[in-house]
C-alpha positions in Angstrom: 280.6 -0.2 101.2 278.3 -3.1 100.5 279.1 -6.0 98.2 277.1 -4.7 95.2 278.8 -1.3 95.4 282.2 -2.9 95.5 281.4 -5.1 92.5 280.2 -2.1 90.5 283.3 -0.1 91.3 285.5 -3.0 90.1 283.4 -3.3 86.9 283.7 0.4 86.2 287.5 0.3 86.8 287.8 -2.7 84.4 285.6 -1.2 81.8 287.5 2.1 81.7 290.8 0.3 81.1 289.6 -0.5 77.5 288.8 2.0 74.7 285.2 3.0 73.8 283.4 0.5 71.6 285.8 -2.4 72.5 284.3 -5.8 73.4 285.9 -5.7 76.8 284.4 -2.4 77.7 281.0 -3.4 76.2 281.0 -6.6 78.3 281.7 -4.8 81.6 279.2 -2.0 80.9 276.5 -4.6 80.1 277.2 -6.3 83.4 276.9 -2.9 85.2 273.5 -2.3 83.5 272.2 -5.7 84.5 273.2 -5.2 88.1 271.8 -1.7 88.4 268.6 -2.0 86.4 266.5 -3.3 89.3 267.9 -0.7 91.7 266.9 2.4 89.7 264.1 4.8 90.5 260.7 3.8 89.2 257.7 5.9 88.2 254.4 4.8 86.6 254.4 7.5 83.9 254.1 7.2 80.1 257.6 8.8 79.5 259.5 6.6 82.0 261.1 4.4 79.3 262.2 7.4 77.3 263.8 8.9 80.4 265.5 5.6 81.2 266.8 5.3 77.6 268.4 8.7 77.9 269.9 7.7 81.2 271.6 4.6 79.7 272.9 6.7 76.8 274.3 9.2 79.4 275.8 6.3 81.4 277.7 5.0 78.3 278.9 8.4 77.3 280.2 9.6 80.7 281.1 6.6 82.8 284.7 6.6 81.7 285.2 9.8 79.7 283.5 13.2 79.9 281.2 13.5 76.9 277.8 15.1 77.4 278.2 15.8 81.1 280.6 15.4 84.0 282.5 12.1 84.1 281.4 9.7 86.8 283.4 10.1 90.0 283.3 7.1 92.3 284.6 9.2 95.1 281.5 11.4 95.0 278.8 8.8 94.7 277.9 5.2 93.9 277.0 4.2 90.3 273.3 3.7 91.4 273.1 7.1 93.1 274.7 8.8 90.0 272.2 7.1 87.6 269.2 7.7 89.8 270.1 11.4 90.1 270.3 11.7 86.3 267.1 9.6 85.7 265.0 11.7 88.1 266.3 14.9 86.4 265.2 13.5 83.0 261.8 12.5 84.5 261.4 16.1 85.8 262.2 17.4 82.3 259.6 15.2 80.7 257.1 16.3 83.3 257.8 20.0 82.6 257.6 19.3 78.9 254.2 17.6 79.4 252.9 20.6 81.4 254.1 23.0 78.7 252.3 21.0 76.0 249.1 21.0 78.0 249.5 24.7 78.6 250.1 25.3 74.9 247.0 23.4 74.0 244.9 25.3 76.5 246.4 28.7 75.7 246.7 28.7 71.9 243.6 30.3 70.6 242.5 32.9 68.1 241.5 36.1 69.8 238.7 37.9 68.1 239.0 41.7 67.9 236.0 44.0 68.4 235.6 44.2 64.7 235.2 40.5 64.5 238.4 39.9 62.6 240.8 37.3 64.1 244.0 38.6 65.6 247.3 36.8 65.8 247.4 33.6 67.7 249.2 33.6 71.1 251.4 30.6 71.5 253.6 30.5 74.6 255.8 27.9 72.9 257.3 30.7 70.8 259.0 32.0 73.9 260.8 28.8 74.8 264.5 28.5 74.3 265.8 26.6 71.3 266.5 22.9 71.7 270.2 22.2 72.3 272.1 20.2 69.7 271.8 16.5 70.0 274.9 14.6 71.2 276.8 12.6 68.6 275.3 9.2 69.6 271.8 10.5 68.6 273.2 11.4 65.2 274.4 7.8 64.9 271.0 6.5 65.9 269.2 8.8 63.5 271.4 7.7 60.6 270.9 4.1 61.4 267.1 4.5 61.7 266.8 6.5 58.5 268.9 4.1 56.5 267.1 1.0 57.8 269.4 -1.1 55.6 267.5 -4.4 55.9 264.0 -2.8 56.1 263.2 -4.3 59.5 262.2 -1.1 61.2 259.7 -0.4 58.4 258.4 -3.9 58.4 257.6 -4.0 62.1 254.4 -2.0 62.6 251.3 -1.7 64.7 248.7 -4.2 63.5 246.6 -2.7 60.8 248.7 0.5 60.6 251.8 -0.2 58.4 252.7 3.5 58.5 253.0 3.4 62.3 256.3 1.4 62.4 259.5 1.3 64.4 261.3 3.6 62.0 258.7 6.3 62.3 258.3 6.0 66.0 262.0 5.9 66.9 262.6 9.0 64.7 259.7 10.8 66.3 260.8 10.0 69.8 264.4 11.1 69.4 265.1 14.5 71.0 263.4 16.8 70.6 260.8 14.1 70.9 257.1 14.3 69.9 254.8 13.7 72.8 252.7 10.5 72.9 249.5 12.4 73.0 250.4 14.2 69.8 251.4 11.0 68.1 248.2 9.3 69.3 246.1 12.2 67.9 248.1 12.1 64.6 247.8 8.4 64.0 244.3 7.9 65.5 245.6 5.4 68.1 245.5 5.2 71.9 248.6 6.4 73.8 248.8 3.0 75.5 248.8 1.2 72.1 251.7 3.3 70.8 253.7 3.3 74.0 253.3 -0.5 74.5 254.3 -1.2 70.8 257.3 1.1 71.2 258.5 -0.7 74.4 257.9 -4.2 73.1 259.1 -3.8 69.5 261.1 -0.6 69.0 263.2 -0.3 72.2 264.7 -3.8 72.0 265.9 -3.1 68.4 267.3 0.3 69.6 269.1 -1.4 72.4 270.5 -4.1 70.0 271.9 -1.3 67.8 273.4 0.4 70.9 275.0 -2.8 72.0 276.4 -3.4 68.5 278.1 0.0 68.6 279.5 -0.4 72.1 277.1 2.2 73.6 275.6 -0.3 76.0 
């Protein structure tokens, strides 16, 4: 076991001695995040930050107690291996969702009958399973965003587009998230503009909220 793995194992042990949301657990989880961030799998895809965000939520929920998945077992893998496995699975999910959205766009059409009258539209999305219920942490995030008690999330917006603000984008990106291409078409902005704004302005505020609640 190398030095980093040993340090991470000690931090996990120390974090889990304290109750969820406590300053001591939060401090140790933050140290784990800082040590592992540079070691995680990287991909140059538009949805990477969203997959990474879900990974950190999963980490906070399952590192000490079983919540939305199996509790972390240090005897089975290192923290980095555990996180990378989950992150790559989420990236795969986002990729599949992107392919489905593209398939939906290509396949949804009005079929004209021989009489010239339009028949029912065929939409493959209708056959997809229902989205599973969001974990409790997402309910907390949604409540915080919708309340926006100090109005900061509404005030911070894309230049010249006050309706495209952090409140709107965070809500639209919570599971089941709206794709960047759909948002770009809806708001008349480039995907890169929306994604860059989200990463620079919205994610830091989301992380700050998560830290204040002891999630990260």
